[in-house]
N, C-alpha and C positions, 0 to 999 in steps of 0.2 A: 482639365482647363485652371489654369491659375488665374486669380486676379491680376488686372492691370498694376503697371508698376506705379507706384505712388513713392513721392518722397515728402516727408513732413518737414514743416517750417519750422525755424527757430524757435518761434515762442511756443508753437502746439509740441516740440518737442521739449522744453523746457518744462511744460507742464506736466506730460507725463512723466518726464524726471523726478519730479516733485512727488508726484502720486507713488513712483516706484519707492522713493525714500521712506515715505510714511507706512507704506505696508512691511517693506524688509524690517523697518524698527519695529512695528507692531508684532512679526514674526520673532525679534530678538527678544522682544517683551514676553511673548508666551513661553519662550525656552528659559528664559531667565526665570519665571513665574513657575514652570514645571521643576525646576532645580532648585528653588528657596522659598516657593510657595505654592506645594505641590495641589494641593485642593483648587487653588483658584486657575492655576495652571492649564487641569484637566479639566475643569468647566470651558476655559477660553477657548482650548482645541477641541475636546470632543462634543460640546454642547453649543458655540457658536461660530466656529469656521467650519468645522466638518457639515452640519447640517445644510448650509448654505452653497458649499462646494458644490454638488451633484449637480443643483439646478442652474447653476452659473456656467457650467459646463455645457449645459443644453443650450442657453439662452446666448451666450457671449464667450465660448472658451478662449478666443483670443485675448481678451479683455485677462483672464486667470494667465494665460502665458505670458502676458506684460508685465504683470507684476507679483508673480509667484516669487516669495523670498528666496527658495532655493535654486529657482531660475537665475534671479538677479546674482545670486552668489557665484552660480557655476561660471556666469557670463563676465564677471567681474575681470580676466585675465583678458579676455579678447578684447572688452573696452579699452583696457591698458596697454592692449598692444604686447603683451607678454605671454602670448599663447604660442606654442609652435604651431598649431592649427593643423595637427598630424590629420590627414584624410581616412575615414573609416572605409573599407571595402563594403559592396553589397551585401556579401555572405555574414559578416561580421554586424551588418545594420541588423540582419534575420537573427543573429544569435542574442545581441543585445535587448531586442524585443522579446524574445523567449526568458530572457533572464528578468526582465522589469517584469511579466506577469507571473513568472515565478514567484518573484519578491512578492508580490501583492496578495497571492494565496498563503504566502506563508507568514506575511506581519497581520493580516487583517485578523485571523483568529486568535491571534495572542493577545488581541485588546482584553478578551472575557477575563482568561486567568493572571494576565499582567499589566498591559499596557494601560487599560482604564482602571487600574488600582494604584498604581505606583507611578505617581509621576515624575520622580527621580530618573527611575528607569526610562522613562518614555522620553525625557530630556535629552538624557545621555546618547539615546538612539538618535535622535535629530540632530545633535552636534556631530554624532560619528558620521552622518550621512552628509551634513552640509559638509564636513572635511572631505568627504569621497566627492562631490559635487566638484568643490572648488579645484582640487587635484586633476580632476578629468579636465576641467576649463584651462587649467595650463598646458595640458598635452595635445588636446583632439579640438576639433574644428567647430567653434559656435555652438551649434544646438545637438550636434552629431552623438556627443557621448552619453549626456545627460537628458537634457530637456527631450530629445527625441530617441533616447536611447536606453538606459538604467533607470531613468525615473519610474515608480510604479504607480504613478498616476497617470504617467503619459498614455497607457494602452486604455484607462478609464475616460480620458480625455477623448481620444479617437472613438470610443465605444458611445458615449453622449452626446460626441458634439461632429456630427456627420450631418445636423439641418439646423445649423446657427441662425437665430434671429437678426442677430446684430453682427457685423464685421468692424472690426476696429483695426487702426494701423499697427503695423509691424513695430514696436520701439526696439525691441531686442535686438533686431538685428537691422543693422543701419544701412548695410550693404548685403547682396548675397553671394554667398560663394558658394552655393549648392552644396552645402555639407551634407545635406540627405535628400535621395530621391526616391519615390517623390516626395516633394515638400509636404511637411505636415501641415503648415501653417497655410500656406496658400492654394493647396487642392482642392478645388469643390468636391463635396460629399464624398469625402475620404472617409473608411471607416477601416477597424485593423487588419481586415482581411484584405482590403487593397493595400495595406503596409507592405507587408511580406507576400511576395507569390512562391518562395520555395521555402526550403530549410526548417529549421526549427522556429524560426518566427511564425512562419505560415501554422506549423501546427499550435504553435501555443496561441495564437489570435483564435484560432477555430475553438478551442480549449474554452478561452474566454468568453467570447461571444458565445458558444452554446451554453455553456456552463454556467455562466455568471448569474442569470437569474436563482438556481437551485442554491449556488454559493450564498446568495444574500439571503435568502430564505431559510436555509440552513444555520446561519448566524444568528439570525434572530430568534430562531427557536432553540438556542443553547440556555439552558438553565442550571447553574452549577449550585449545588446542595451544600450546606454547612457541613463541616467534617472531612471532604474529599481533600485529599492530599493533592498537592502541585501536579504530580505526575496524571493521576486521573483527569483533572480539571483541562490539563492540555490535550487529552485525548479525546475528553468528550467535545471540546471545541473543534477539533479538527476533523473529528470522526461525522458531527452531524453538518459541519459546512463543506467538506469535501464530499460526504456522501450525496449532499445536495445537489454538490455539481456533477457528480459522475449520472445523476439521473435526469437532471436539466439537460447535461450534453447528448445521450443518448436518445433523447427526445429529438433535439436539434437535429441530431444525424439522420434520424429515420426521415424527418420532414425535408433534410437538404436533398435526400435522394429520389424524393417524391417531387420537388418541386425544383429540378434542377436549373431553369431559366430564371426561378426568382430567389436568388442567393442573398443580392441585397435588400430586397424587401423582408426577407428573414432575418437577416442581421440587425437591421433597425427595429422589427418586432420584438426580439428578445431583449433588445437593449433596451426597448420601452419596458419591458416586463419587468425586468431588474430593476430599472431605477423606480418603476411603479411601487413594487414590493418594498424596497427602501424607505419611500414616504407613507406608505400604508403603516408600517411600524413606527417611523419616527416624526411623522406630523404632531400625531395625538402627543407625545411625548414633549415636543418642541413647546405647542399651546398650552400645555399643563393639563390636558383633557385626559392622559392615560399617566400613570406611576405615581410618585410622592410630590412630584413638584420640583424634585433639587434639580433635576435635567431640564426644567424648561426656561425657554426665552420669554416668551409672554404666556402668562398663567390667566386661562378663559374659565377655569374652573368655578362654578358657581355662576358666571354671567351667563352662560350659553347653557340651553338642556344640552343632556348627556348624549342624545343622540344626533346630535351635529356631528359628532365626529365621522358618522358615515358619510355624510354629503361633502364632507371636505374629502375624505380617502376618495371617493369615487371621483368627486371633480377634480383631484389634484390627478389622477389617475388616467383620466380620459382629456386632460392638459396636455399632460406627456405624451400618451399617444398621438394626439392629432399633432405636437411638434415634432415626434421624429417618424412617426409614420406618415400622417395625411399631409405633408409639404413636399413640395420639389427642391433639391437642391440648387439654392440660388447664388451663393457666395460659398466663400471659403471663411476660415477664421480671420486671416489678415492678409491685404493686398501684398504682393512679392515687392520688396524692397529692390532698388536697381542693381544691377549684377556689377562685380568686381571686375575692373580692367583687365585683369589677367584670366578670369575664369570663363569656361565655356560650358555648355549643357554638358553633362555628364561625365566631367572630369574626374569627378570621386570615384567613378567605377572604372577607371583606366589606369588610377595608380594605386601603388602599394604603400607599404607602411615605411618603404626607405625612402620615399619622396615627402620631403618637408617642406612647408610653406612658412618661411620666418618673417615677419613683418618687424623693422626698424622699432625699439622702443620709443616713444614721444620723451620719456623720462629716463636718463641715465642711471638715478637711483633704482627705477623700478626692473632696468634690465640686470643690474648688477645682483639683487637680491631674488629677483626671478629664477636665473640659473641655476640656484642652489636648490631653489623649491622643485623646480622642473624635475631635478634628478631624484629627489624626495619621491615627488608625487608618483612617478614611474613607478619605483619600489612599491609604494603605498598601491596603487592600483592593481600591479600583478597580484600582491599579496590577498588584496580582497577578492581579486577572481579566483584563485585559487582555493582561497577558505572556501567560498561559495559554494564551488565545484567539489570540495571533501566533504561539505556538510550534508548538503544536498545532493546525493548522489543520485543516479540514473536520468541527469537534468539531460534533457535535449539539444544545449548549449552546445556542447561537445560532440552533436553526431554531426556524420559528415554531411555537409550541405553541398548541393550541387553546383559545379564551377562555372560562372556565366562563360558565355561564347567568347571566344576571343577574335571577334570579325576582325576588328579594325587591324590587330595585328596581322592579320593573314593578307589583306590587302596590301600591307606594307611590304611583304615579303616579295621583292622582284622575282627571286629565283625558284620561286614555287611554280611549279605545274601544275595545272588543272587535271585531275585524274577522274577516267569514269568508275564509279563505283559499282560493283556487281549487284544487281538487286538480291537483297536477304530473302532466302527460303521463307515462306509463311510458316509462322511458329503452329505447334500443335495446339488445336483447343484443349484448353482445360477442362475436366470433368467439370461439371455444375455442383456444387453443394450445398442444398437448400437450406444449410444452417451457418453458412458462411456469408459475409456482406462486405464487400469493398467498396469505400468510399473515396474516388478521387479528390485530390487536391488542385487539380488544375485542369485545363481542357486540351492540354496535350496527351498524346497516345500513351507515352510511357510517366506521366506523372505520378508524383508518389501520392501512396493512398493510405487510408486510415480502414484496415481490417479488423471486422468484428464476427468473432466465431461464437455462437451461441450454442449453450450445452446444457443438458438435464437428465435428471434420472429420476424415476420414481420406482420404489421398490415396499412390496406389502410381503410381510410374512406370517405366518400362522405358527403358533408356539403352544406346545402341550408338555407341562413338566408334571411328572409325577411319583414322589411327593413333590411340593410344592419346594421345599429346602429343606436343609439338615439345620435345626436348631439345635443349641447346646445342650438340650434335652434329647428327648425322642425326636425322630423325624416327622415332621408335618405329615400326615397319612392324606390328608386334602390335597387333589391335585389343583393347578393353576392353568388357563389357557387363557391367549389373547392373540390378538392382531395387529402388531406394530407396523406402522406406514411411515415412510420417511420420504419425503419430496424435495429435488434440489432443482434450482435455475441456473445459471450464471452467464457470462459474458466475459471472452478474452478479448482483450482491446488491443490490437497491436498499431502503434502511431511510426510515422517515419523518424527516422532518427535512432531507434533502437530504446524507445520508451514507452513502456506496455503497462496496462494495466487490467488484472483480472479481480472480478465479482462476482461471488456465488452466494444465494441465499439456500437457507436450509427450513424445511417444516418437519417436524417429529413429533408423532402421537400415538397414541392408544384408540382402538376405535370403542366409542363409548365411555371415554376418560372425563366427559366434559359435561357439564349441565346441557340437559336438551332443549335444543332451540336455541342456544347460546355457543356455537360452533367456534368462537373467537375468543373464549374466556380462556382463564389460566387454568391448564390441567392440572392433576393431582399425582400425575404418576413418577413426578420427577424430571421427566423430559422437558426440553428446552421450550417445545413450542416453536413458532417462527424465530429465526436467526440468522444471523449473518455468518456464515460459514467459513467463507474468504472474502478478502479486500486486501491485496496488497499491489505496489508499483514493484515491476520488476524489468532488468534489461538484461542481455546477455552479452553484453560487449563494454562495460562501463570503461569511460576514460579510454576505449579504443584500444583497450589492452587485453581482453579476453576475460574480463571479471563477469561472474554472473551474481546478480544481485537480486533480493527479494525484501521488500520492507511492507511490514503489516502484519495481518491475519494471515496464515498460510497452513497447509497441511505440509508436513515432510516427514519422512522416515529415515532410518540411519540401520545400515548393514541388512541382517535379515529379519529385523522388526522387535527382535528378541527383548532391546533395551526401549527403542523408542520407536513407537507406531501409531499411527493414525486410528487403528482400529475400528477397520471398516465393518466388521461382523456388527458392532453395536449398531443400535439404531442412531445415537446421537455423533458417534465418530469422536475424532480429537482432532483439534485446532490450535495452534499456540499465537501470540502477538508479539511479533517482535522484528529481529533483522538476520537474514542469511547470506553469507556471502561464498561465492566458490569461485577456484582458478585452477585451471587444467595446465598442466605442463609434459615436455616431452613427447608431443603428439597425443595428448588425451590419457598417456599411460598412469600418470598421476596425476590426483585432483585433490586438491585442500579444502576445506570448506570450513568456516566459522559461524557460528550463531549465538544470539542473545535473544532469549526467551522470556517474558513475563507469563509466569504460571497463575499467580493469584494474588492481586495488593489489598483484598480485602477492604476496599475503602478508607485505607489508613495509610500515613506517609511512613510509618516504619513497620508496618505488618503487612509484610508482602513475601513473595516467594517466587525465584525466577531462577534460570538455569543459562551458563556459560558452554558451549562446547566446542570441539576442535577434532576434525574428522582427518585422517588422509588415506587416501586409497590409491592402491597400486596395482595397475590391471597389465600386466606385460602382453606386448603385442604375440611372443612365442608361446604363452598359455591360453589356448582359447577358453573363453568362458571362466577365467579363473581371475581371483583378485584377493588382495591382502588390504584389510583395514584396521586402522589405528584409531582409536575413539578416546578421546578425555572429556569428562561430563563433570562439570563441578555444578551442585545444586546447592543454595542458601535458601533459608527461611529464617527470618527475624519476625517472631510474635509480639505482639504488644504485650502480653500476658508474661511473658520472657519463661512458659514453661511448655511451648511447642517449636523450640529451635531447632535446625537442623544446618549442618555446613559439612556436606559429604561430597568427597571426586569418587568417579568411578572411572576404572581404565578398564578398556576391553581391547584385544588382540584376535581377529578373526579371519579366517582363511576358509575360501571357497575354491574347491578344485573340483573340475570337470575334464574327463580325457576321453577322448574315441579310442575305442578298443580294434577297429577295423576301418578299411580305406573310405568307407562312405559315412562313418561315426552313427550307424544303425544300432551298434552295440556300444555302451559307454558307462563309466562309473561316474558318481559325483558323491562329493565329500564334502563336509563343513568341520572345522576345530575351532572353540573360541573358547578362551579363558577371559574372565572376568576377576577384577579384585576391585573393592571399597574400603574407603578411609576415610575419618574425620570425625567429627563429632555429632551426637543428637540428644534430644531428648525422648524419654516414653513415648509422649504423643504421637510425636513426628514420626519414630520408627515403627510405631506400632507393636513393641513387644514389650514385657515385662522388664524391669530393673531400674536405674538410676539415671535422673536427668543429668545431660552434659557427659554421657559417657563417651566413649571411644568406639568408633565401627571398627569392624575388622572383619569382614565377610568375603565370601569367594562364591564364584559360579563358574560352571563348565558345559558345553554342549558338544557333542559327536553325532554326526550322522554318516551315515554309507547308503548309495543306493546302486542298483544294478538296473540298466536302462535298455529295454531292447525294443526294436522298433522293424515291423514287417508290413510294407505298405501306408495304408490308411491304419493301420492299428499300432499300438505302442502298448508296453508293458512294462511297470518299474515296481522292484519291490525294494525296500530298504529297511534299518534299523536305526533306531536312536537311542542315545542316553543322554539325560538332561540333569545337572547336577546343582543345587543350591544349598548352601551351608548353612545349618542351624546353630541353636545356641547351647553350649554343653550347661552353662549356669545362666539361668534368665534372671537371677537376683544379683549377679554382680555388677560391675560398673563397665562392663564389654558387652557391644550388641555385637552377636557374631552372627545372627541370621541374615541371610542377604536379602536385599529388597531390589526389585527391578525398578526402575524408575515406571516406566510407562510401557507394557510389557504389551504380548500379542498372545497371551495364554490361549484361548480358544484353539488358536493353529497349532500350537506343540503340546497342550498338555488335556487333551480332551475335548469335545464337542459339547459334553455336559456341563462344563466349566463349573467343576467342582474340586480343583485343585491348581493352586499358584504355586509360581518358581520361586517359594522360600521353604527353606527345611526339606528338601524333596529329594529323592531319586526316582526318576521317571524312567522306565525301560519301555521301548516302544517297537511294535514292528508294522509296517505297511503294505500295502499292494494296491496300486491304481492301475486300470485296463481304460484307454481311451481310443477311442473310433470317430474318425472324420466321415463326413457326409453320409450319415444314415437317413434316408429316406428325405423330409424336408428338415433335418437337423443337420446344423451345420457341423455339432462336435458334441460327443456323447462321451461321458467319462464316469467309471464306478468306482469309488475310493473304498478301502476297508482296513481299519487298522486298529491294534490293540495295544491296551497298556497296562503296566503292572506300576502301583503307585506305595512308595515307602517314605519314613520319615527318615529323614538323614541322621538326627540326632534325637535320642529317644525323651530328652528333657525338654524337648522343644514342642510347639502346638501343630495342629492342622492349620493350614492358612487356604483361603479362597483366591480368586484370580488378581481382585483388588488390592491384596496383601492384608487383607484383615484376619484376624483369628476366628475360627470357626469353633474350634475346642482346644482346651489347654492339654496338653500330654506329661506323663511322666515314665520313667524307666518301668512302670508297673504294666504298662499297656503294649500292646503289640506296636510293631512300627510298621504294619501293613495297614495304609490307608484305604485300599481297595483296588480293584481291576475293573477296566473298560473297554468296551465294544464300539467301533463307530461304523456305520455305514451312510454312505453320502453319494447321491446319485445326482449329477449336475447334465444340464442339456444347453447349449447354445444353440438357437434356432436361427438367428442372424445376428447381426451387428445391432438391432435392436432390443432383440428379447432373448431374454434366458433365464431357465428355471432349474431349482434345486430342490432336493427334499432329502432327508437325513433321519438317522435313528440313532440314538446313543444310549446305552444300557451301562449304569455305574453300578458294581457288585460292589456292595459295601463291606469294606475289611472288617479283620478283627478288632482292629483299632475302632473305628467305629461303632461298631457294637458293645465293646466293652466300657466305652465312653457313656453310652446311651443310660440315662435316668428317667425315674419316672414309673407310672402305672397307667393301666388302660390299656390300649391297642400297643402290642409291642411290649409287655411288661415283662416279658421274660428278656428286657435288657437287649433284644435284638432290633436294630434298624433293619426297617426295609430296603432293597436296592432302590434306585432312580431309574426311570425311562425320559428321555426329551425325546422329542419328536417335532419335526419341523417343515414346512412347505414353503419356498420363497420365489417370488414372481418380480423380474427385475427388468422395466422398459429404460431405455437408455438411449440417447444420442449425444 
């Protein structure tokens, strides 16, 4: 229900216009101070204006809507009758609201690293925003494009202003053209959830209402450390703010499902919680009771006891909850002004972009220059919208919004006959999934919904290794045993409009690795403990052109995982921070993927390591289970010390083939051929081999596999052979690095389960056999795997390397090339989709090279190392 129509008298209007002029000049003065006296400008903006604004939005949001300098600037063309007053359809109102929420969430975290520090930058941003607001005012109708559209403060106005204490006249809108429906200013009890009933605006409103308390709390928890680079500061600011948003949103969505009839109350509770958190932190600073006093409006330090801050905080919180939650909606922000003579209710929902409402200019000079500005403003607006779309990919703005029903058009069509539609057949009931939660965003049966899929894993593994390791001298004759434990818990949130978010936590530790009765202390094993394994935004159809995009911390593999692998065998596994984009062509036969990942920035601006990659994969339809993949990978490390740099390109071409030999494919052969070349420059510390710094990298690797597969009902049997080659360095002292170095390999899979051999300076000849049977008693799948390896140095001038690429023992032509042999036996049981068990034994037979390079006395004084045994048993619970 809107407020009654009210017309301002001439005297009252002139008084309001005077107030608008004064506030507008104050805004201009703040921008000028930011540009020419940054310290003063920052104080006026962030320590005077911003602390007062949220409370003003609770008490009298209409007052702010009347005097906002940007709003006044945006409506200047309308008041001068120089605006085209183009209408914005309802679906685009929803999209603009989504962009406004997105701008809010993007701009606020930038305060810590940039906007709170650099007044000139903040002033430039405000000038650009003012130009955008003015340009939109020349094109679109009244408040539809800026004040009730793109303005990032507008969603907060609705969030905090659902129960205004005071209503004021609407000075900006002299007459109502119904530019936005429902009217944001006159609608009683309006929240962000009421502003958009469908489309991306609905999703964005839900994110704002549910996530804003956590967003505000996360923002206040950000503390930047001295010595951090700008990239780390930005990542930390966004990480805590958006991480808090996600946690708060998940709690909100759970409560949303529990209280389906109390959504309005729930929205107001979370709004009150958000503003209460804001003043919990800000009020003591404003009053000088916390901080150094440089941000205080009034300093009460020393005038009141320190404990006064607590009743102030609690009192402010109680007041805000009383205003937002404990009161009925009695009024809107402003009474609705009289309707324009040519306007009708809902007119803007029935017209498109082609219908223009042009009002004659009152002054001929305004009309003359307005025409030029209008043309430029349209180009400027389009450029801004496309720039936002390109920079903030995955936004729900471009998601497909449900079209409005053309009921009025159907009534006007006299030739249309009513047809009786047959009753649709009932849809089959979907199987319930206890780990998937669907939250509809409307009351309709086919309303869009948010789908939350929860997943997790717990893995406990016992390991026994004897001897513990091969030292440069004799092997350590002692054994080592341990239980390592990995627990994961995550949620995959899919929102309408193809904007999704995945978040996964991981806890890794060794039994007994922490002090007694202090289970949450830092462990000593080097494991990470509790950490964020994955947290990324993703979409499968970016810009509606089939682009898959992932941004954030993520796991991914390339090819057969020889070069880039998540290394799931290791307790910690691997993940990277960055962006990955993929696009398929020719009915998904060709897929091109690009990625940019930060590996380690070491808390410095110039000391960082990152990788850029491009893959092109071809999987032709006429070759079943076969594909060809090209990889180009550039890795860069710039060490601030100057002696640990690397700039290396890796190029790989891999072909996987699979061919059935009979009609039912129960007999088949599978093969892999891969060739890899590396070139660039690197320092000794980076490449991990002797030589000179800034040497040329010239290394190569190859892999060939062949498997014969036989199937007999529930049984299958596979036998195969493999050869892995990695170049070594014929002269480790020159300025050429010829030793191949795999970036992030999966050595455990390809070079023996004992994990004593790395893919460097290596010939690996292996044979394997696997027997698999299904449905054995209570076991869904049982497999027995046996393999044997022969490891030799490729170049007898080079060393023996471990799976991580580190040197175990240096070598010369005087020693044998035989590193050793290994046999592995693995038994795997998949009980069901939830439970799996694995046990294995690997025996490494120390080769002649290992024995010849052993030194020392005592056990093994005959310079012969003992063989190594590795035994493990692993239980995995997964959902």
